[in-house]
N, C-alpha and C positions, 0 to 999 in steps of 0.2 A: 749222453742224454738221448741217444737215438734208441728208444725202447718203447715197448707197448704200454707199460704201466709205470708211472713215476713213483719212485720212493717206496711204495708198499705193494707187495704182492701177497694176497691172502684169499682164502676161500670165503671168509666171512669178515666183514668190517663193520664197525659201529658208525663211523662217520668219515666220509671222504668228499671233499668239496672241489669241484672243477669249475673254473670260470675263464672263458675266452672273450676277448673284446676286439672288434674290428674298428680301427680308428681312422685310417687314411682313406678307406673306401667302404661302402656298404656291401653286404653279401647279396648275390643275385638269388632269384627264386630257385634256380637249379641247384646252386650251392647249398641253400638251406635244405632242400630236399635230400641232397647227398648226406648232409650232416644228420638229418632225421634218421637215416638208416643206422646210425651208430647208437642211437638212444631213442626210445619211444617216450621217455619221461622228461627229457631235457627241455628247458625253456629256451626256445630259439627265436631270435629276432634278427632283423637285417644287420645288427651291429654286435650281437652277443650270442653266446652259447653257455648256459649255466646248468649244472646238474649236481645233485647231492645223492651219494650212495650210502645207504645204511646196511646194505648187503651186496655182495658181488663186487665187480670191478668195471671200470670204464673200458669199452672195447676198442676205443680209438687210440692213436698214438699222438700225444700232445705235440711232440717235435714236428711230426709230419703236418699236423693241422696248422701249426704256426707258419711253416714254410709256405703253405698253400693258401690259407684263408685269413689268419688273424695277426694282430699287432701286439697283443699282450695276453698272458696266461698266468693264472694263479692256482696253486693247489695247496690244500691244507687238510690234515687228518688228525683224528684224536690220538693217533700213535705218536704225534710230535713232528712228523715229516712236513716240510714246507718247501714250496718251489715257486719261482717267478721267472718268466721269460718275457723278453721285450724284443720286438722286431723293428729294425730300422733299415732304410735304404742304404745299400752298401756304399754309395758314393758320399754319404754324409757321415761316415765313421772312419776315423783314423785307425786303421787296423793295426798298424805297427805300434802305435801308442797303447791301444787297448789290450794288445796281446801281452804287454809287460805285466799286467795285473791278473792274468788268467791263472787259475789254480784249480784244476778239476778234482772232484766234481763240484766244489763250492761255487766257483765262478768260471764260466766257460764262454767261449766266443766261437760261433760257427758261421762261416760265410759260405753261402750257396746261391748261385745265380745273382739276382739283383739285390738280395737282402743279406743282412747280418742279424743273427739272433743271439742276444745276450742272455745267458742262463745263470741263475743263482739257486743253490739248493742247500737246505739244512736237512740232514738225514734224520734228525730227531733221536739219534741213538743215545744221547745223554739225557733225554727227557724221560721222566719217570711215568708219564702218562696220567698223573693225578690232576694236573692243571693244563687245560688247553682251551683255545678260543676258536670259535667258528670262523670260516673264511668269508662269510657274507659281508660285503662292504669294504673289504680289505683292498681289493684291486683298485677301486676308485681313488684311494689315498696314495696310490703308487704310480698312477698313470703319468703324472707330470715328470717322472724321472726320465721318460723318453725325451721330453722337451729340454730338460737340462743337458742331456747328452748331445742333442742336436745343437745346443748353444755352445758346445765345446767344454762343458763342465766335466771334469774327471773324477768328481767325488764318488759317484756310483761305482766306478771301476775300483777305486781304492777301498771302499767299504766292502766290496765283494772279496778283495784280496784279504782284508782283515777278517772276514768271515772264514776264509780258508785257514788263516793263522789259528783262529780259535778252534776250528774243527780238526786241526792236525794235518791238513792237506798241503801245508807249506813246510818245508824242512826248516828246522830252527836256525840253521846257518845260512838260510837264503837271505840275500840282500833285500832291503825294503825298496819298493819302487818309488818314483817321485811322489811327494806328498802334496795334495792340492791345498789351496787356501780355504779358509772358512770352516775347518773341522770343529772349531770351538763354537760356531754358531750355525748349525745345520739348518737347512730349509725344512719346511713341514714334510715334503715327500721323503727327504733323506732320513728324517727322524722316524717316519713311518716304516722305512726300510729297516732301520736299526731295531725297531720294536718287533716287526714281523719276524725277523731272523734272529732275534734275541742276542744281538751282539753285546758282549760284556761291556758295561759302562766304564769299568776301570781300564780295559784294553783300549777303548776308544779315547779315553782321557790321556793315556800314555802316548797314543799315536798323535793326538792333537798338539802335543808339545812341540812338534816340528812343523806345524801348520802355520804359515804366515798369517798374522792377525789383520794385516792391511787389506783393503778392498781392492783386489786386482782389477775388478771390472771398472772401477772408477778411473784407474790409470789407463785403461784401454779405450775410454770414451773418445778421446781425440782421434785415435786410430779408426774407430768406427765411423766417425764423421768423415775422415779422409777417404775411407774405403767407399762410402756412399757417394761422395762427391766425385770420386774417380770413375764411377760407372758411366757408360755411354747412355744417352737419352733412350735409345731403343732398348737397351738392356734394362734400364729402370722401368720402362713401360711393361716389359714382360714380367718383371718381378712383381709389379703392382697388380697385374692381371691374375697372376698365380696366388697372390695374397688374398684377393677378393674371392677367388675360387675355393678358398679354404685350405690352402697349403702353407699356412703361416710357419709351421715348424720347419718345413723344408727350406723355405726362404731364409729364415733365421740361421739355419745350419750352414747354408751356402755362404752367407755373409760372415758368419763366425769363422768359417774355415779360411775365408779370404783375409780376415783380420789376423787370424792365428798365424798365417804364414809370414806376417810381418812383425810378429812379436820378437822382442829381444830375449836373450837367455834369462834375464832377470825377471821377466814377466811370466815365465813358464814354470809349472811345477817342477821341482828338482829334488834330488836325494838330500836327506838330512846331512848337514856338515859333520864329517867324521864317520858317517855311515852307521846305519843301524840294521840289525837282522831281526827276523821274526822272533828269535829267541830273546833278543833284547827287549822287545815289546812285551812278551809274555812275562819276563822277569819284572819289568817295570809295573805291569798290571798287578802282579802278585804282591809287590811292595805296597801298592796303593790299597 
């Protein structure tokens, strides 16, 4: 994903949409001025950079801009190509777990410095170009995926792997990674992800066969209470101050990781009994 132009490189294009969002902090005046050098037509605010190209290409490198300025990025074009990147603090992501779901270029994980950037890409090669949707408003429906990851939810990682299966970036004999709970009842942001990347519904249904129907969160509530009660008063005070300062996602993530370390094996996502491969899922989707 370390490239100047995502997905499409062309002399002339009909529609390319770029949107960046800064969530954890606002851009400074100097940073906004630096971004202005990349485009004279972009809409730039202290929290966003949005531009639509009907000809030419964006001169910036989205991956570099994510590392330096932004927490979320979305790209969409009338050629069918789509891309999403989400940046999170490195200490809030279980890199060992997340890497089990990586399958370039559909789902990638890049750790650099204090941050981790999750990347998802649909090349659009199978799209005939006759039907496409604009990117306006799409990123807003996907931003809560960051919060889900901070809460310890692995659904986004699995959906990214499933996208890789669909696009042929996963070998058919590759073993399926642990299946998260709740695939049969996806949240609104996860549904938006499925829609944006056009994940096949039959493939998703086949995958959901191995997803526990019970609410794992409900079983974890006693552990959440125990974790909070186990905090020292001074530590609780610091967390409350950070919460009031607008760092709710980071506070939730730290508490979730504290609870997660105390989970039993039965409470963690696990491989399907008997084992499934990417090819098994494709076959099951075909039957459906």
